[in-house]
Biopython code that builds the backbone (N, CA, C, O; Angstrom):
import numpy as np
from Bio.PDB.StructureBuilder import StructureBuilder

atoms = [
    (1, "UNK", "N", (-25.733, -10.887, 13.124)),
    (1, "UNK", "CA", (-24.390, -10.398, 13.303)),
    (1, "UNK", "C", (-23.919, -9.789, 11.986)),
    (1, "UNK", "O", (-24.109, -10.373, 10.918)),
    (2, "UNK", "N", (-23.315, -8.631, 12.072)),
    (2, "UNK", "CA", (-22.734, -7.961, 10.912)),
    (2, "UNK", "C", (-21.229, -8.045, 11.028)),
    (2, "UNK", "O", (-20.666, -7.807, 12.097)),
    (3, "UNK", "N", (-20.582, -8.380, 9.941)),
    (3, "UNK", "CA", (-19.122, -8.452, 9.916)),
    (3, "UNK", "C", (-18.622, -7.352, 8.989)),
    (3, "UNK", "O", (-19.020, -7.272, 7.826)),
    (4, "UNK", "N", (-17.750, -6.511, 9.518)),
    (4, "UNK", "CA", (-17.154, -5.446, 8.709)),
    (4, "UNK", "C", (-15.787, -5.912, 8.227)),
    (4, "UNK", "O", (-15.000, -6.452, 9.004)),
    (5, "UNK", "N", (-15.510, -5.706, 6.964)),
    (5, "UNK", "CA", (-14.210, -6.075, 6.410)),
    (5, "UNK", "C", (-13.571, -4.832, 5.791)),
    (5, "UNK", "O", (-14.190, -4.131, 4.990)),
    (6, "UNK", "N", (-12.362, -4.583, 6.167)),
    (6, "UNK", "CA", (-11.620, -3.439, 5.658)),
    (6, "UNK", "C", (-10.287, -3.920, 5.109)),
    (6, "UNK", "O", (-9.834, -5.021, 5.420)),
    (7, "UNK", "N", (-9.676, -3.097, 4.304)),
    (7, "UNK", "CA", (-8.331, -3.381, 3.811)),
    (7, "UNK", "C", (-7.420, -2.242, 4.243)),
    (7, "UNK", "O", (-7.811, -1.074, 4.242)),
    (8, "UNK", "N", (-6.209, -2.603, 4.607)),
    (8, "UNK", "CA", (-5.183, -1.623, 4.908)),
    (8, "UNK", "C", (-4.429, -1.366, 3.618)),
    (8, "UNK", "O", (-4.116, -2.301, 2.882)),
    (9, "UNK", "N", (-4.139, -0.115, 3.341)),
    (9, "UNK", "CA", (-3.475, 0.232, 2.089)),
    (9, "UNK", "C", (-2.218, 1.053, 2.363)),
    (9, "UNK", "O", (-2.127, 1.760, 3.366)),
    (10, "UNK", "N", (-1.263, 0.947, 1.463)),
    (10, "UNK", "CA", (-0.034, 1.715, 1.557)),
    (10, "UNK", "C", (0.470, 1.983, 0.158)),
    (10, "UNK", "O", (0.200, 1.217, -0.767)),
    (11, "UNK", "N", (1.199, 3.066, 0.004)),
    (11, "UNK", "CA", (1.914, 3.272, -1.252)),
    (11, "UNK", "C", (3.345, 3.644, -0.901)),
    (11, "UNK", "O", (3.583, 4.454, -0.005)),
    (12, "UNK", "N", (4.292, 3.050, -1.607)),
    (12, "UNK", "CA", (5.707, 3.282, -1.346)),
    (12, "UNK", "C", (6.408, 3.671, -2.631)),
    (12, "UNK", "O", (5.987, 3.297, -3.726)),
    (13, "UNK", "N", (7.473, 4.420, -2.483)),
    (13, "UNK", "CA", (8.301, 4.811, -3.617)),
    (13, "UNK", "C", (8.779, 3.544, -4.321)),
    (13, "UNK", "O", (9.346, 2.654, -3.687)),
    (14, "UNK", "N", (8.554, 3.464, -5.609)),
    (14, "UNK", "CA", (8.903, 2.274, -6.387)),
    (14, "UNK", "C", (10.386, 1.924, -6.245)),
    (14, "UNK", "O", (10.753, 0.751, -6.323)),
    (15, "UNK", "N", (11.235, 2.924, -6.038)),
    (15, "UNK", "CA", (12.680, 2.685, -5.934)),
    (15, "UNK", "C", (13.103, 2.235, -4.537)),
    (15, "UNK", "O", (14.249, 1.827, -4.352)),
    (16, "UNK", "N", (12.221, 2.298, -3.565)),
    (16, "UNK", "CA", (12.570, 1.952, -2.188)),
    (16, "UNK", "C", (12.414, 0.447, -1.954)),
    (16, "UNK", "O", (11.391, -0.002, -1.438)),
    (17, "UNK", "N", (13.422, -0.319, -2.333)),
    (17, "UNK", "CA", (13.326, -1.775, -2.223)),
    (17, "UNK", "C", (13.233, -2.233, -0.774)),
    (17, "UNK", "O", (12.545, -3.213, -0.488)),
    (18, "UNK", "N", (13.909, -1.548, 0.150)),
    (18, "UNK", "CA", (13.841, -1.944, 1.567)),
    (18, "UNK", "C", (12.436, -1.736, 2.124)),
    (18, "UNK", "O", (11.923, -2.597, 2.839)),
    (19, "UNK", "N", (11.809, -0.604, 1.805)),
    (19, "UNK", "CA", (10.462, -0.332, 2.309)),
    (19, "UNK", "C", (9.448, -1.282, 1.668)),
    (19, "UNK", "O", (8.548, -1.771, 2.350)),
    (20, "UNK", "N", (9.580, -1.545, 0.382)),
    (20, "UNK", "CA", (8.693, -2.505, -0.281)),
    (20, "UNK", "C", (8.832, -3.886, 0.345)),
    (20, "UNK", "O", (7.829, -4.568, 0.560)),
    (21, "UNK", "N", (10.062, -4.311, 0.642)),
    (21, "UNK", "CA", (10.294, -5.609, 1.273)),
    (21, "UNK", "C", (9.662, -5.654, 2.658)),
    (21, "UNK", "O", (9.113, -6.683, 3.052)),
    (22, "UNK", "N", (9.734, -4.553, 3.401)),
    (22, "UNK", "CA", (9.120, -4.491, 4.732)),
    (22, "UNK", "C", (7.615, -4.768, 4.628)),
    (22, "UNK", "O", (7.087, -5.607, 5.358)),
    (23, "UNK", "N", (6.930, -4.068, 3.728)),
    (23, "UNK", "CA", (5.479, -4.251, 3.586)),
    (23, "UNK", "C", (5.129, -5.663, 3.116)),
    (23, "UNK", "O", (4.168, -6.253, 3.610)),
    (24, "UNK", "N", (5.890, -6.209, 2.175)),
    (24, "UNK", "CA", (5.626, -7.576, 1.711)),
    (24, "UNK", "C", (5.807, -8.582, 2.846)),
    (24, "UNK", "O", (5.015, -9.516, 2.976)),
    (25, "UNK", "N", (6.829, -8.400, 3.658)),
    (25, "UNK", "CA", (7.055, -9.281, 4.804)),
    (25, "UNK", "C", (5.987, -9.103, 5.877)),
    (25, "UNK", "O", (5.766, -10.012, 6.677)),
    (26, "UNK", "N", (5.318, -7.949, 5.911)),
    (26, "UNK", "CA", (4.258, -7.673, 6.892)),
    (26, "UNK", "C", (2.897, -8.172, 6.407)),
    (26, "UNK", "O", (1.887, -7.949, 7.074)),
    (27, "UNK", "N", (2.857, -8.849, 5.249)),
    (27, "UNK", "CA", (1.610, -9.437, 4.777)),
    (27, "UNK", "C", (0.869, -8.644, 3.722)),
    (27, "UNK", "O", (-0.211, -9.052, 3.296)),
    (28, "UNK", "N", (1.422, -7.516, 3.288)),
    (28, "UNK", "CA", (0.796, -6.747, 2.212)),
    (28, "UNK", "C", (1.072, -7.437, 0.883)),
    (28, "UNK", "O", (2.032, -8.198, 0.758)),
    (29, "UNK", "N", (0.226, -7.169, -0.109)),
    (29, "UNK", "CA", (0.474, -7.683, -1.454)),
    (29, "UNK", "C", (0.379, -6.518, -2.433)),
    (29, "UNK", "O", (-0.353, -5.555, -2.203)),
    (30, "UNK", "N", (1.120, -6.618, -3.513)),
    (30, "UNK", "CA", (1.127, -5.565, -4.537)),
    (30, "UNK", "C", (-0.174, -5.649, -5.322)),
    (30, "UNK", "O", (-0.547, -6.716, -5.811)),
    (31, "UNK", "N", (-0.866, -4.512, -5.441)),
    (31, "UNK", "CA", (-2.115, -4.467, -6.201)),
    (31, "UNK", "C", (-2.021, -3.528, -7.401)),
    (31, "UNK", "O", (-2.979, -3.391, -8.162)),
    (32, "UNK", "N", (-0.876, -2.889, -7.569)),
    (32, "UNK", "CA", (-0.718, -2.026, -8.732)),
    (32, "UNK", "C", (0.446, -1.071, -8.580)),
    (32, "UNK", "O", (1.188, -1.102, -7.598)),
    (33, "UNK", "N", (0.581, -0.224, -9.580)),
    (33, "UNK", "CA", (1.626, 0.799, -9.592)),
    (33, "UNK", "C", (0.999, 2.104, -10.044)),
    (33, "UNK", "O", (0.073, 2.108, -10.854)),
    (34, "UNK", "N", (1.498, 3.201, -9.526)),
    (34, "UNK", "CA", (1.044, 4.536, -9.920)),
    (34, "UNK", "C", (2.252, 5.244, -10.510)),
    (34, "UNK", "O", (3.221, 5.534, -9.808)),
    (35, "UNK", "N", (2.186, 5.515, -11.794)),
    (35, "UNK", "CA", (3.288, 6.180, -12.484)),
    (35, "UNK", "C", (3.082, 7.692, -12.462)),
    (35, "UNK", "O", (1.962, 8.172, -12.636)),
    (36, "UNK", "N", (4.142, 8.425, -12.253)),
    (36, "UNK", "CA", (4.115, 9.877, -12.379)),
    (36, "UNK", "C", (3.218, 10.601, -11.388)),
    (36, "UNK", "O", (2.549, 11.564, -11.763)),
    (37, "UNK", "N", (3.185, 10.164, -10.128)),
    (37, "UNK", "CA", (2.373, 10.832, -9.109)),
    (37, "UNK", "C", (3.030, 12.172, -8.766)),
    (37, "UNK", "O", (4.196, 12.199, -8.372)),
    (38, "UNK", "N", (2.299, 13.287, -8.908)),
    (38, "UNK", "CA", (2.884, 14.608, -8.621)),
    (38, "UNK", "C", (3.364, 14.711, -7.174)),
    (38, "UNK", "O", (2.736, 14.181, -6.257)),
    (39, "UNK", "N", (4.486, 15.400, -6.991)),
    (39, "UNK", "CA", (5.056, 15.630, -5.669)),
    (39, "UNK", "C", (5.152, 17.130, -5.415)),
    (39, "UNK", "O", (5.571, 17.879, -6.298)),
    (40, "UNK", "N", (4.773, 17.576, -4.231)),
    (40, "UNK", "CA", (4.881, 19.005, -3.937)),
    (40, "UNK", "C", (6.332, 19.477, -4.053)),
    (40, "UNK", "O", (7.214, 18.960, -3.367)),
    (41, "UNK", "N", (6.570, 20.437, -4.904)),
    (41, "UNK", "CA", (7.900, 21.022, -5.046)),
    (41, "UNK", "C", (8.948, 20.110, -5.656)),
    (41, "UNK", "O", (10.144, 20.361, -5.500)),
    (42, "UNK", "N", (8.536, 19.072, -6.340)),
    (42, "UNK", "CA", (9.525, 18.167, -6.927)),
    (42, "UNK", "C", (8.996, 17.456, -8.148)),
    (42, "UNK", "O", (7.857, 17.649, -8.572)),
    (43, "UNK", "N", (9.857, 16.633, -8.696)),
    (43, "UNK", "CA", (9.496, 15.870, -9.889)),
    (43, "UNK", "C", (8.521, 14.745, -9.514)),
    (43, "UNK", "O", (8.573, 14.236, -8.394)),
    (44, "UNK", "N", (7.638, 14.353, -10.433)),
    (44, "UNK", "CA", (6.732, 13.226, -10.175)),
    (44, "UNK", "C", (7.513, 11.947, -9.883)),
    (44, "UNK", "O", (8.616, 11.752, -10.394)),
    (45, "UNK", "N", (6.928, 11.079, -9.055)),
    (45, "UNK", "CA", (7.545, 9.791, -8.706)),
    (45, "UNK", "C", (6.575, 8.666, -9.014)),
    (45, "UNK", "O", (5.371, 8.882, -9.152)),
    (46, "UNK", "N", (7.117, 7.463, -9.120)),
    (46, "UNK", "CA", (6.309, 6.267, -9.322)),
    (46, "UNK", "C", (6.206, 5.517, -7.996)),
    (46, "UNK", "O", (7.167, 5.465, -7.229)),
    (47, "UNK", "N", (5.030, 4.934, -7.731)),
    (47, "UNK", "CA", (4.777, 4.270, -6.467)),
    (47, "UNK", "C", (4.225, 2.874, -6.664)),
    (47, "UNK", "O", (3.551, 2.596, -7.656)),
    (48, "UNK", "N", (4.516, 1.984, -5.701)),
    (48, "UNK", "CA", (3.918, 0.669, -5.621)),
    (48, "UNK", "C", (2.708, 0.766, -4.709)),
    (48, "UNK", "O", (2.815, 1.316, -3.612)),
    (49, "UNK", "N", (1.556, 0.248, -5.128)),
    (49, "UNK", "CA", (0.346, 0.252, -4.319)),
    (49, "UNK", "C", (0.198, -1.120, -3.681)),
    (49, "UNK", "O", (0.238, -2.139, -4.371)),
    (50, "UNK", "N", (0.025, -1.148, -2.351)),
    (50, "UNK", "CA", (-0.055, -2.400, -1.609)),
    (50, "UNK", "C", (-1.296, -2.397, -0.728)),
    (50, "UNK", "O", (-1.802, -1.339, -0.355)),
    (51, "UNK", "N", (-1.782, -3.594, -0.399)),
    (51, "UNK", "CA", (-2.903, -3.697, 0.540)),
    (51, "UNK", "C", (-2.887, -5.060, 1.227)),
    (51, "UNK", "O", (-2.274, -6.009, 0.739)),
    (52, "UNK", "N", (-3.566, -5.140, 2.357)),
    (52, "UNK", "CA", (-3.769, -6.404, 3.057)),
    (52, "UNK", "C", (-5.085, -6.310, 3.823)),
    (52, "UNK", "O", (-5.512, -5.218, 4.200)),
    (53, "UNK", "N", (-5.722, -7.444, 4.050)),
    (53, "UNK", "CA", (-6.969, -7.420, 4.811)),
    (53, "UNK", "C", (-6.696, -6.960, 6.251)),
    (53, "UNK", "O", (-5.703, -7.352, 6.864)),
    (54, "UNK", "N", (-7.588, -6.133, 6.768)),
    (54, "UNK", "CA", (-7.506, -5.722, 8.167)),
    (54, "UNK", "C", (-8.180, -6.791, 9.027)),
    (54, "UNK", "O", (-8.953, -7.600, 8.516)),
    (55, "UNK", "N", (-7.892, -6.799, 10.323)),
    (55, "UNK", "CA", (-8.548, -7.756, 11.206)),
    (55, "UNK", "C", (-10.080, -7.615, 11.120)),
    (55, "UNK", "O", (-10.592, -6.510, 10.943)),
    (56, "UNK", "N", (-10.795, -8.721, 11.245)),
    (56, "UNK", "CA", (-12.261, -8.732, 11.179)),
    (56, "UNK", "C", (-12.821, -8.366, 12.556)),
    (56, "UNK", "O", (-12.351, -8.861, 13.581)),
    (57, "UNK", "N", (-13.830, -7.494, 12.564)),
    (57, "UNK", "CA", (-14.494, -7.082, 13.798)),
    (57, "UNK", "C", (-15.966, -7.406, 13.718)),
    (57, "UNK", "O", (-16.623, -7.051, 12.740)),
    (58, "UNK", "N", (-16.493, -8.065, 14.713)),
    (58, "UNK", "CA", (-17.936, -8.308, 14.799)),
    (58, "UNK", "C", (-18.604, -7.053, 15.349)),
    (58, "UNK", "O", (-18.082, -6.389, 16.244)),
    (59, "UNK", "N", (-19.780, -6.745, 14.787)),
    (59, "UNK", "CA", (-20.524, -5.569, 15.247)),
    (59, "UNK", "C", (-21.815, -6.035, 15.878)),
    (59, "UNK", "O", (-22.608, -5.214, 16.340)),
]
sb = StructureBuilder()
sb.init_structure("model")
sb.init_model(0)
sb.init_chain("A")
sb.init_seg("    ")
for serial, (resi, resn, name, xyz) in enumerate(atoms, 1):
    if name == "N":
        sb.init_residue(resn, " ", resi, " ")
    sb.init_atom(name, np.array(xyz, "f"), 0.0, 1.0, " ", f" {name:<3s}", serial, name[0])
structure = sb.get_structure()
């Protein structure tokens, strides 16, 4: 039996406290921050990087 393990990832605007709280309440954990990520047609923004384990699937 082979078990595949994946992680779900998300990045949210560092200033978006409501969205960050949503992901934390959904089981994501903070794994880092990305400072100065370029934005199309706008100033760079900082982001929170989050991840959580995805459900395990037997193959």
